[in-house]
N, C-alpha and C positions, 0 to 999 in steps of 0.2 A: 167635574166630578160625577155628574149624572151620566154623562156619556161613558166614562170609564166603568161605572157601576153596571151599566147596561151590558157592556162587553163582557164583564166578569160573569154576570148572570147567564149570558148566552153560552159562554164557554163551559160553565158548570153543567148546564142543561145538556149540551152535546156530549160531555164526558159521561154523564150518568146514563144517557140513552145508549151510547156506544158500549159501555161496560155491561149493560143488561142484555143487549141483543147480539154482542159480538160472537159468542160461542154458537148461538143458534144459527146465525148467518153463515158461520164458517162450516158448520156441519151440513147444512142443507143447500149451500150455494149451487153446487153442480146439479143437484137433483131438481132444484126449482127452475133451472133454465130449460129443462126438458120435460116438465110436467105441468099440468094445468092446476092441480090441487096439491096442497102440502099434506093435509090429513087424508091419506088414502088408505082404504082397507087393504089388508094383506092379500086376501083372495083376489080383489080387483087388480092389484098390482101384478100378482102372479099370472093372471089371465092375459096381461099385456106383454109378458116376457115370452120371447120366441127362443126357446132353448133348443139347441142342436147338439147331439152327442159329439164330443170332441173326436177329431180324427187327426192322427199325426201327419205333419206336412213333410216329413222326411223319414229316414230310416230309424226304426226303433226295435229294440230287442224284446220289449214286453210292454203291452198296454192293457189296461182294464178299466172300464167305466161302470160296470154293473147295471147299465141302463136297460139291458135286455131282461132283467129280472131273473136270470138263471145263472147258476154257478158253473157255467160251461168251462171245463178244463181245470177246475179247482178240485183238490183231493182232500177229504177230511181224514185226519190221522186216527189210527186205531191203536196207537202205541200206549204204553204205560211208562210213567216216570219211575226211575230207580230211586231207592232209598226214601220212599214216601209211603205213607199209610195206604192200604189198598182202597180205602173209601174215596180218596181224593187223587189217586195216582192215574186214573183213567182220563184221557183227553175227551171228555164228554160235554164240553161247553158248546152251547148252541149258537149258530150263526144264522142271520137272516139278511135278506136284501130288502131295504126299506128306504123311504124318503126321510129327509130330515124332520125332526119334530117341529122346529121353528124355521121360518124363512125358507120354505120349500120353493124349489124351482120346478115347475111342471115338467115331468118327463125325466128328471134327474133322480137317480137312486144310488145307494151306496151299500157297502157290506157293514153289518152291525153286529158287534159282539153282544149277546143277549143275556148271558148267565153271570151270576155273581158267585165268587168263591169257587170257581171251576177252572180247570185247565182247558185251554183252547189251542188247537193246532190245525191250520189249513194252509195249503201250498199249491202252487201252480208252476208249470214248466215254461221257460222262456221260449220265444220263437227260435232262438239259436243261442248257444252259450256266449257269454261275454269273455273275451280273451284280452288280458291286459297287455297292450303293445304300444301303439303310438297314437291312440285315440283317447280322449277324456271319457270318464264314466260319470253319468248324471243319473241319479236316482231321485224321484220326486213323487210325492203322494200327499193326500189331504187327510186330516184328522179333526174330529169334533168330539170333545168330551161333553156330550149332550146333558148329562146329569152331574157334571163335575167329575172329580176323581178322588177317591180316598187312598187307595193303594193299588197300583197296577201300571202296566206299560202299554204302549201303542207303537212299538218299534217293529221293524221288519228285519228279516235275515235273508241274505243272499247265499243260498246253499251251494257248497262247493261241487264242482262237476267231477264226481268220483264214480267208480264202477259200482259201488255198493249203495248208491243213493236210491232210496225207496220212499216215496212220498207218503205211503200208507203207514210207514213206521217213523214218520217225522216226529222227533221229540227233542228235549232240551239238549241232548248230547250229540245230535246230528251235526256233522262237520259243516261249518259255514265259513265264508270268506270275509263278509262284512256284516256288521249289525249296526243299524242306524234308526234313530227315532226317539220320541219323548218317553220318559219313564218317571214315575213318582211314587214315593212311599214316605209316609209321615210328612215332614216339612222339607224333604229333600227333593228338589225339582231338578231333573237331569235331561240332557239331550245327548244321547249316546252317539258316538262314532268310534266303533271298535273294529279293528281288522286283525286277522290272524296271519302272522308272518312266519314263514318256514325257515328254521335254522339251516343254512346251507351245508353244515358239517354233520350235525346230529339228525337232521330231518324232523325235529320236533317243532310243532306249531306253538307259538306264544302269542297271547292277546296283547295288542298295543292299543292303549286308550288315548284318544286325543285330549288335549287340555280342555277344561270346561269353558263354556262361553263366558264372556264378560258382561252379560246382560241379565236382568231379572226375568226368569222364565215363568214366574208364578202366574202372570196374567194369561199366558197361553193355555194354562190348564184350567183356569177358573172362569173365564169370560163366556164360555159356552158358545164360542164362535168357531167357524171352520177355518183352520190354519193350514198353510201350505209349507211342507218341509222338503228341503232340497239339499242333496249332497253332491258336490262336484269334486272329483279327483282328476288331477291333470298329469300328463306324462312327465312333466318337469318336477314331479314329487311334491307338489303343493296341493292344498285342499281348501275348500270353502264350504261352510254350512250356512244355509239361509232359512229364515222363517218369513213367510209372506214376501218373498223375493228381496229381503233385506239381509245382508251379511251379518251374522251374529258371531261367527268364529271362522278363523282362517289361520293357516300356518304351513309348516313344512313337515313332511312325513319323517324326515331325518331328525328334526330338532324339537318338534312340539308334540311328541307322544311320550307316554310313560308305560312301561320302561323303554329306554331308548332302543332304536333299531340295532345299532352296533354295540357289542359288549365292550367292557374296558380292556385295554391291552395287557394290563397287569392285574393280578389278583393276589390275595394273601395266601401264603404257603400253608396248606392245611396240615402239613407235618411239623411245622415249627411250633414250639411250646416255650412258655416263659421259664427262664432259669429260676432255680430255687432261691438264689441269693438276690434276685431282683427286688429292690425296695421301691414300692410305688407310694409310700406314705409321705405326703408333703409336710405334715405336722406330726410331732411325737410328744408324749409327756416329758416334762423336764425331769431328767433322772436325778438332778441335784436338789429338787424341792423336797421339803419335809413338812409333815402335818404339824401345825401349831399345837402346843401342849393344852391350850384351853379350848380346843375344838371338840365340842360334844356332839357326837353323831346320834345320840339317843333321844335328843329333844324332839317332841312331835311337832308337826307342821302347824297344828291348831290346838288351842286349849279353850277351856270353858271361861266365859267372861264372869269373873268373880264380883264385878260391880253390879250385876243384875240380880235382883231378889225376886222370889216368887210373888206374884200379885195377890192381893187380898181377895178372898172369895174363890180362889182356884180349887176345884174339886178333884182330888186325885183319884177317888174311888168311883167316880161316875163315868159311864161310857159316853163317847162323843155322839153315837147314834143309838136310837132305840126303836123298837117296832112301833108302827103307827097304831095307836089305840083305837082309832076310828075306822080302821080298815076292816072289811068283811070279806070272807071267802066267797068268790063268785059261785052263783047257783049251779053253773054247769061244770064246776071243778070236779074232776075225776082223779082221786088219789092213786088209783091203780095205773092210770096212764100219765097223769101229770105229776105224781109224787106228792109228798106231804106239803100242804099249803103253809106258807109263812108270810106274815104281814110284811109289807115293804118297810124299809128303814127310813126314819126321818131324823133331823138334827135334834139332839136332846135339849129341850127348853130350859133345863136347869143349868146348862153350861153357858151362862151369859158371859162369864169371865174366861173360863177354860176348864177342860176336863182331862183326865188321864194323868199319867206320870209327867210331872214338870221337870224340865231340864233347862239349865241356862244356855243361852246361845253360844256358839263357838266363834272365836276370833283367832287371827293369825298370831302365832307364837313369836314374840320378839327375839327369843333365844334360839330359834331354829336355824340351823346351818346346813343340815343334810349331810350326805356322804362326802367326805373330803376327796378331792381329786387334784392331782398336781397340774399346774398350768401347762399349756401346750407351747412348744417352741418349734422353729424350723428344723426339719430333719436334715442333718449334715450329709446323710447317705442317700438322699432322694435321687432317684434315677429317672423319674418321669413315668408316664403311663406306658406300659409295654404294649406293643402291637407286633404281630407276626411279620416277618419279612415278606417283600413282594417278589413274585415270580411271574414269568410270562404266562398269559392266559392260554391254556391249551385249546380252548374253544373259541378263541378270538377269530373274528372275521370282519370284513368291511364290505357292507352292502351299500353301494352308493346310488342304487336305483330301486328303492323299496316299492315303487309303484307296480312292479311286476309281481303281482300277487297270483294266487291260485285262481284259475278260471271258475266261474259259477254258472249254473244252468237252471236254477229255479229260485223262486221267491216264496218265502213262507212267513206266516204269522204264528208264533208260538208264545202264548201270553197267559198270564194269571192276573185276575183283576177282582177287586172287592166292589167294583162299581160296574153296572151294566150299561148298555146302549152307547158304547164307544163306536163312533162312525168312521169308516175308512172309504176313500173314493179316489178315483182317477190316478191309478198307478201308471208310471211310465219309466222305462229305463232306456236311455239313448246316449248318444255321444255329441250331439249338436245342441248348443244353448238356444238357438233360434227355435228348434223343435220343441224343447221343453217350455220356452216362454209362451209360444202360441198355444200349446196344450194347457198351460196354466190360465191363459186369458179366456179360453173357451169354456173351461170348467170352473176353477176356483174364482176367476174374475166375475163370472155370472152370479155365483153365490154371494160374493162380497157386495156386488151392486144391489142385490135384493136385500141383504142384511142392512146395508147402510140406509137404504130407502125406508126400511121399516123401523129404523131407530127412532125412539120417542124424542120429542123436542126437549129443549132445556127445561121448560116449565114442568113437563111430566116427570122428568128425571128428578127435579127438585122435590116435587110432591112425593114421589116414591121413596126418595131418601128420607124425607121427614116422617113418613109413616113408620119406618123402622127406628128412627132417632127423633123423637118429638122435640128435643132441645134445639134442633135445627131451625124450628119456626122462629125462635128468638133471634137467631143470626140473620134469617131472611128479613125480619122486621127492621132490625138495625141497619142492615145493608140497603134496604129500599127506602127507609125513612130519612137516613142521613143526607142524601143528596137533596131531598125535598126541603128539609130544614135549612140547609145552606142556601138554596136558591131563594127561599122566602126571606131569609135574614138579609141577603144582599140586595134583593130586588124590591123590598117593601119601601114605599115612599116615606122619606123622613119629614117630620113636622117642622114647619118654618115659623111656628108661633113665637119662639124665643127671639128670632131675628127682628120681627116686627116690634116686640116689646123693647128690644135694645134701641131700635131706630126711634121709637117714641121718646125714650129716655134721652137720647142724644138731642132730639129736636127741642124738647122743653128746656134742656140745659143750655142750649145755644140762645134761645130767646130770652133768657133771664137777664135783666139789666145788671150791669156791672158797676160797682162803686169804685172809688179810688183805693179803698183798703183792700178790696178783693183783687183788684188789678195788680197792686203791689205784691200781694201774696202769690199770685200766679207767676209774676216776674221772678220772684225768689225761687220758686219751684222749678222754673224752666231754665235758670241760669246754667246748671250743669250741662244741659243739652245744647246750650248756645256756645259753650267754651270751644267746641270744635267748629271750624269754618264750614258753613253750609252754603251750597250754591242753590239759592232759592229757585231760580229759573229752571235749573237742571232737575231738581226734585219735583217741581211742578210738572215738567214734561214727563218725567217718569210716572208720576201719579196719573196724569191724563192718559199716558200710554197703557197703564194697567187697566184703567177703566175701559178704554177702547178694546183692549185685548179680551177682557171679560165679556164685553158686548158681542165681539166677533165669535166667541166660543158658545154663544147662545144662552146667556144667563136669562133667567126669567124676567118678564116685564115688571113684575112686582119689585124686583131689586132695583131696577133703573128708576122706577117711580120713587122708591125710597130715597135714593141718592138725590133726586130732584127736590124732594120735600126737605131734605136736610140742608141743601144749598139755599133753598128759598128761606128756610128758617134762619139760616145764618145771615142772609141779607136783611131779613126783618129785624134780627137781633142787632145788626149794625145800625139800622135806622133808629131803633129804640134807644140804642146807646147814644146816637147822635142827638136825639130829641131830649136827652137827659140834661143834667146840669152842665151848662157850658163851662162854668168855673172849674168843676171837678175834672172835666175832660181836658181843659187847658192845663191844669196843674199836672195831670197825668202825662200830657205830651211833653211838658218841660222836664219832668223828672226822668222820663225814659229816653228822651231825645231821639236820635236816629235808631236806637235799638227797638223802639216801640213798633215801628213798621215791620221790622223783621219778625218780632214775636207774634204780631197779628197774622203775618203770612204763615208762620209755623202753625198757629192754632187753626187757621183756615184749612191748611193742608191736612192736619190731623183729623179734622172733622170729616173731610171728604174721604179719607182713607177708612175711617171707621164706618 
């Protein structure tokens, strides 16, 4: 039992230690292997980082890191929004190139939206237009909502390669091919993927919206970390949307967009109209029903309760409120500007029971039936809900390859935000996944490594959380104290005093001389146990085996000494019984005959077992 208790205590100790430090170890494991100190200053860590501006390892249509500190090639818009007040229609939002507020990487900079409640528009031309043909399109960039986000977007627009494209006049109605990126207003968190598809017959462009992702996007807007957004469009008309290189949305351009690419083959005939005799009523009033003669439609819905009488002491002539007699006009009260001063109203102290005109309460009228209406029955002339007939859709087409969109030649940010300091960095547009992955590793991967290294430990996170929610201290106390209480309760040594008291009682009981009367009484009490055949030798062997087994399991020496004392006491008792009256023992032997030896053996075995 002691060995099992020790193992249980050890197991509980290991579980409690593992539960306390598991998260801390999981977060810091990789960092600990490559650093000499866990608690390292952010500036000291940043000084050890060797950042190098990312360079594409293959062909790219557009790249921008902003590490030069200059907006070379970027054009600020001078346009105005239509249908907007003149005060806010101008794209006068300010842009700056800055380092991150937190977890800076030395030498790394980004484009930062600096103004609140302003329209921002900035764009840059690609190295060469992207033409949708047989190569994938990959658009990738980083966003950090450094101050959170109330209402605003961080999406990009890929501007269509048209003859009238003018970046200085870039505004919300400028033609674009794809719009991609995060957007939030209220509690609606979105990750846009919208492309404009040209109708092959009418030539009209229509926006197609990809289905929303199946993940909770809130944390990407609220954790104030730099996140990597990637769009992949493949020539087989499939797409993928990734955040931090994890797929959050994918599907088909033909099936997973709204409205669908291809229109329906049939449409409702706009010239068709419902016939006058068409009856859409499923139920009609029963024409054979007649209002009962006793139906009174003039009874009101509620009447006064005649069983209630006006309480004694009710004052009909007294008002419920009176001017406060203790109120005084303020010294600075100006009647020309403030009007005539009136004392504030207070409850009338005379109205202890009630004041004003007394009226009995209203109750439901048991005679009320309301306006009589005939019951409804199934309409025998019901023809169903009418719908216009179907005709072939004159604008029907079937585009089985929607990937072939309008080429684009510029990238632009056209945004409105109620929150400032939105950080953009490391734009790349390419066709090879390896190029985009390496670009992400050199840029976003470096930021992520620094941010993870600067993450506070579990203990700091718990303390920070408790500062905002003091009730968490109670949970911490219970969580930390429960394993300690369990360990103490299982591992604390148990008192053996009672065992020794029981042993002393057994010893004295054995040594007590037995008389003939007491022996006959014991024989009567033990007869039920002797009715079943007992193999004395077998039971003796089992008893001895149990004793040896307990000794092998490492029972305390005190217990073995106790058994020795009991056995010695039994021998002494036998001697004292022998030295007693020989006549009494002889009569006892004659009365019990052969059963006496068996009973003595049983008593001896029972003493050893106890």
